[in-house]
Each structure stands twice: as structure tokens, then as C-alpha cells.
N, C-alpha and C positions, 0 to 999 in steps of 0.2 A: 504493498499499499503505500501510498506519497505519504512523506514527513514534510508537511508545511509548517512555515513561520519557523524554520529554520535561519538562525542570522547569519548575514557573508560576513567576512573578516572586516576588519575596520579599514583597512588598507584599500580593499576592492569597494568599499563604499563610500570613501569619500573619492576615489579616483572616479568611481561612477558619478558623482554628485559632482564635482567640478568639470568633467565633459559634458555633462548636461548643460552646466550654466555656462559654460564658454560657448556652447552652440546657440544659445539664447541670443547674444548680443548683436549679430547680424540681423535676427529677427526684430529685435526692439526698435534698431537703426532704421529699418524699412518700414516699421509700424509709423513709427515719428514723422518720415520723409513724406509717406502714403498720406498719411493724415493734416499734413502742413498743406501739400498741393490740392487736397481735395477741398480744404476748405475754401482756398482761394480761388478755386474752380466754380466753386457755387455762386447763382446770382444773388448780388446783394452787397452793400457796401455799410461797414459797420459805421463809418465817419459820417454817412448821410443818415443812418437811423439813429444815430444817438444826438445827434446836434440837429435833428430836424426842426423846424419852427417858422413862425411867420416873419421874425427878423433874423432870420439866418441866410446868409448867402454865400455866395462859392468860396471867399476869402475865408470864411469862418471853417467849413467845410475841409478846403484843402489845408488850413492851418493844423487841424485836428489827424488829417491824415500823414502829413509830416510827423507830429508828434508820436503816431502811435508807429510809425516806420512804413506804412503802405504805400509811401510816395517811392521806394527804392525797388530795385529789381528784384523778382522772386529768387534767385538764387543768393542774393545779398542778405533778403530777408531770411531765408534759410540756414544760413550762415549764424546769422545774430541769433536766432532761435537755438540752434545747438549750442551754441556757446552759453547761453542763459542756462540751459537745462543742466550742462555740465556745473555750474553755479548753483545748481537747485531752485532755480527761478523757473516758475511756468507761466509767468505773465501776471496782468490785471486783469479783472473782470470789468467790463464796462458796466455790465449789468448791477451788481453788487458794489463795484468801488473797492473790491478786497482782493488782496493778492489770490491767485486761483489755487496756489498750494495750500494757502490756508482754508479756505472754502471746501475743497477737496477732504482736507485731512477733519474740518468737522462733520462731513455729511456721509463720510464713507463708513463710518460705524452703522448707521443705520442701515446702507445697504446689504453691508455684510451680515447684518443680523438678521433682517428680513428673508436674505436667501439661505443662511444656516436653517431658520425655522422652517422655512418651505420643504428645504432637503431632507428634514428629520421627518416631518409631517408624509413625505414622501416614501421614506424608507419605513417607515412604520406602517403604511399600509400596504407596500409593493413587494415587500420581501415576503412577509406571509402568504401573500396571494400569488405571488409565482411558486412558492414552494405549494402550497396546497394544490394549484393547476398541474404542475410535475409531478405529484402524487397521485392525481386521480386525472389522467388524460381522457380526453374526449368524454368527459361526462359533463353535466350542468356548471360545475364548478369552473372545471376549464373553460368552457364556452362563454359565461359570464365573465370571467377575468380577462380573456381575450378581445371580449366586445368593450369593457371598459377601459382597455389599453388603447384600443382604437380610437373611442371617442375622445379620451383624454387627448391623444396626439392631433388629431383632426381639428381641437379647439382652441384656439389662438389665446395665449394668456388675459390678455386686457378683455376679451370676449366674457372670458370666465369671471373678471373682476366684476364687470357690470351685471352679469347676472347672480352672483353673489351679493352685492350689493342690493339688488331688488328684491331677491328672496329674505335674506336676514336682517337686512335694514328697512327698506320700505315697507314690506309687507308683514313680516314676522315681529320686527322691532326688536329682535335679541342682541344685535351687533350695535355696538356705538357708530357713531357719523364719521364715515371715510374721512377724517379731515385731520391727517398727521400721525403722529407716534404716540399720543398721551393726549388725554382731556386737559385742556385748558385751566381749566377750575383745580384739577388735582396739580398740576405742573411736574415737571421733569425733578429728577433724583438730581443731587450733587455730580457732577461730570467728573467720573474717574477712569471709566474706560470708553465711555460712550457708548456704551451698549447698555440700554436701558433695561433691560432683565435683570443683567448683571449690577449694575449700578443701584438699582433699587432693593436686591438681595444686600447688598454690601451697607447699603443706609439702613436696612431693617426695616424699611417700610412696605408691609404686605400689602397695602391699599394699592399704591404708585404700581407695585409688581403685577396685581389682579388687572388695572386699569392699561397697562403698557401692553400685557399679553392679549387682552382681549382685542384692542387695537391692533393688533400685530395679526389677529389670527384670520381676518379674512383675505387680506394680500397676501398672506404665507399660503393659504389654501388655493389662491388664483394660481401662482406659481408651482404650486407642488401637485394639480392637475395634469399639467403638462408631465413633468417630471415622471409622474407614476406609470405612464405609459411604457416606455423605454426600459425603465428598471424592471418592470413586471414581465416583459417578453423577456429579456437577458436571462432574470432569474430563472423563469420557467425552462428556457432553451437550456441554460447551464446544467439545471437540477436533471434532466431527460437525458443528457448526455453522462452525468456521473451515474446516475442510477442505471444507466445500461453498460457501464465499464465492466471490466475484470473485475478488479478489487473489490468493486461492490458485490457481486456474485459471491467472490470468495468471503466475504464479511458475513454474508447471509448464510453461506452453506456452514462457517464457525459458530452461527448460532447466536451472534451478536444482536442486542438489544437493537429494534427498530429505530428507537431515537437517537442511538448513537449512531447508527448507518445514516441516516437521514441527515443531521447536524453535526455529527463530528467528523465525517468523510464527505459525503457528496456535496453538503452546502460550501464546506470549505474548499472545495476543489472547483465548485463554482463562481468562487472569488475573483479569480483572474478576468475573465471578460466581463464581470460585472462592475469590476474598478475601471476598466475602460471604458464603460458606458456611464459611469457616474463622471468622470473627467469629461465627456461630451455633454452631459444634462447639465452640470454646474457651469460649463463654460457658456451654455445656451442662456442660462438664467441671469448671468452675470449683464448678459446684454437684452434678454427681455424684461428684466426690471426699469427698465426705460419708461415704457408704458404702463406698467402696473403701478409704477411709483405716482406716474400723472393720474391716474385713476384714482388712486387712494389718498392725493396730496401728501405722498410719503415726503419726507426732506431729504432724500438720498441722493446719490450722484446723478443716478440715472435724469430724474425730473432737472436736477442745476444743468446737465448738457443739453436736454430737450430744451428749456426756456433760452439759454446761450443760443444754440442754433435757430430757433425762430427768430432772434435780434440779430443774427449774423455776428455773434459775440465771438472771435476765433479762438481766445485763449481759454477759455473754460471748455469747449470742444475737444479741442488737442489736448489739454489735460485729461480730461474723462478718457479720451482712447488709450493713451498711453497708462492711465492708471488700471484698466481693463486689461491692457495687455501684459503688463506686469503680474497681475492677479492670475491670467491666464499662463504666463510662463511657468509661475510659482506653482500654479496646480499642476501642471504636467510633469513639473520636476517632483513633487510628491508622489506624483501617479508613480513615476519611474522608480523611485525608490520603494513604495510598496511592492512593487513588482519585485523588487532585490528580495523583500521579506518573503513574499509568497513562493518565490522559486530562487532561491540564489545563484541559478544558472544566468538567469537573466542580468544581473548585475556585474556579472564576469564577461557578459558578451560585448564585443567592441560597439 
């Protein structure tokens, strides 16, 4: 039988991690260059938008363009932008009047907390559902699981969000108003981590924790509904492949308990394709939270970037794209390292 979770040597682990990190540098440089050029190819002029008014003339607009550096050539603007990034400067947002790095730092915990909650909800439903479907193939349970997975993939996350608001807020009145992370009358806890659930627990305020959890539930459910489909399908497929393998037949012949065969061997060996799927799903969720945050007035980096894109505010959108790219690279690095834990031969592979 396969021996999983055998740790690779420290040398091979660090070598594997360093090699993956170095391979991400060209990817990040390409993302920065692509987002920079893309924003300037889109229609709209930020100087004209932010300084428009009855007493505004071409001279004022041109002065703002010079202040923003938009009068320079595109290669020169890109070199200046790369220089600023090396200094840790993402530019200033014309919408908020604050440095983009500060805005992203303040809003990032809201997006990460929402994504983590959505992933947790999806895993709590999809893993047992996929296992149950694999244990009873071609039965009512299996057909119901596949139907639910198909429906969840076919429905966009923002449509799910609108339906959830209509059912649980407008009709039933069970959920709070979709307006931010917490009720304004309760107020946020003292900022320690930026994650309201954690900060509420650290502050020892159960009322704030309940309010933050209730406010987060609907947007998390909207994002979790999409993640439920692919995770359920891959769990079912991986379990079917594991249950039909030779080592499972040998375990049954030895008379091992059913729970140990299913969860101790079959489910463990189905984790590698599941980890791959989780990487794709989380990557999608990091991008899909843009519309979900807008629907629920969630103050994350997604709604921040969308508001900036509407007003042709370049710096916040570029900062958002770079932040999501870094999160995506970090996520893929974690997945690669998990591969090394699940199968040490992968950590030694070139």
C-alpha cells in the first residue's frame, strides 16, 4: 500500500521551493507589464475624468496629465512604474487620495477572509458529497451529487449572490442587509489582524463575532456554490479510482474495517488530484470575488479595483492585478510543496 505524508529531506524541500520561487519572477514581470499596457489601451482618460467640471479647460487637464506622468511615452512610463515597484510604491489612487499600497493592505484581509470562509463551506459540503457519490455509484445519491455539481458550475457567483439576497434577506428576513462586513451600530473590533472573526475572538466580544459571521455568510455561500461543483467531481473521480485499485482490494481481503479503507487509504490517495483542483478553484475565487464583493458592498480589494476601473484610475487596478498575481504564485508554490508531502518523489523531480 502507498505510504503517504512521508516528509522529504530538508535539502530537497528547500531546493524545490527555491526553484519554484525563481521560476515565478518572469511570470510576475510579465503580469506587471501586461496590466500596465492593458490599462493604457482601454478607453478613457483619468485626467479628464477627475478634473472635469464647468470651469475646467484644456490647460488644467494637461497640467494633471503632466503631474500623473501621462504626457510621457509609454516605454518611459513603464520604466518609471517598474522603478516605483522596486521601491515598494504602487502609486496613488485618484479615487481615495491614498497610496495604493495602503489601500490594498487595509482591504486585503476582507477579501482573504471571505475567500477562506467560502472555501471552508465548499469543502464541508463537497468532500462528504463526493465520497458518498463514489461509495454508491449510479444511485440516487450519485445522480443528485452530479446534478448539484453541474448546477453550481453553471451559475455565476454574482447571480448566486443576488438570488441568496432575494431569498434570505428580502423574502425570509433571516440574513442582515448586504452592506459591508459588520453592522454599523455594532462597529468593528480593534484592528489586530484585519480579519474580523479573529479580531472579534481576540477582543473577547461574542456579539461582534456573531454579527461578522452573519454578515459574511451570504457572500461566502455565493462563492462556495461555484467551488462546490469541481471539488465534488474530483473527489468522486479520485475516490472511484482509489476504490478500484489493487491495494484497496488487498485491504478488503485482509479484513480491514471499512472506515479505515475508505478514509485511511482511498481518500488519502485521492488528495493529489484534489489539491490540484483546489489550486484552480481558489485562483478563480480570488478573481470572482470582484463581482461578489460589489453585490454585497464588501470592502475588499475586488470592489476597490472595480471602482477604480470604472473611473480609469490606473494605479489601483494595476496594484490589484499584481496583488492577485502574487497570491496566485504563492498558492501554486504551496500546492507544489503539498505535492512533495503527499508524494516525496515530486519534490525530487526537476
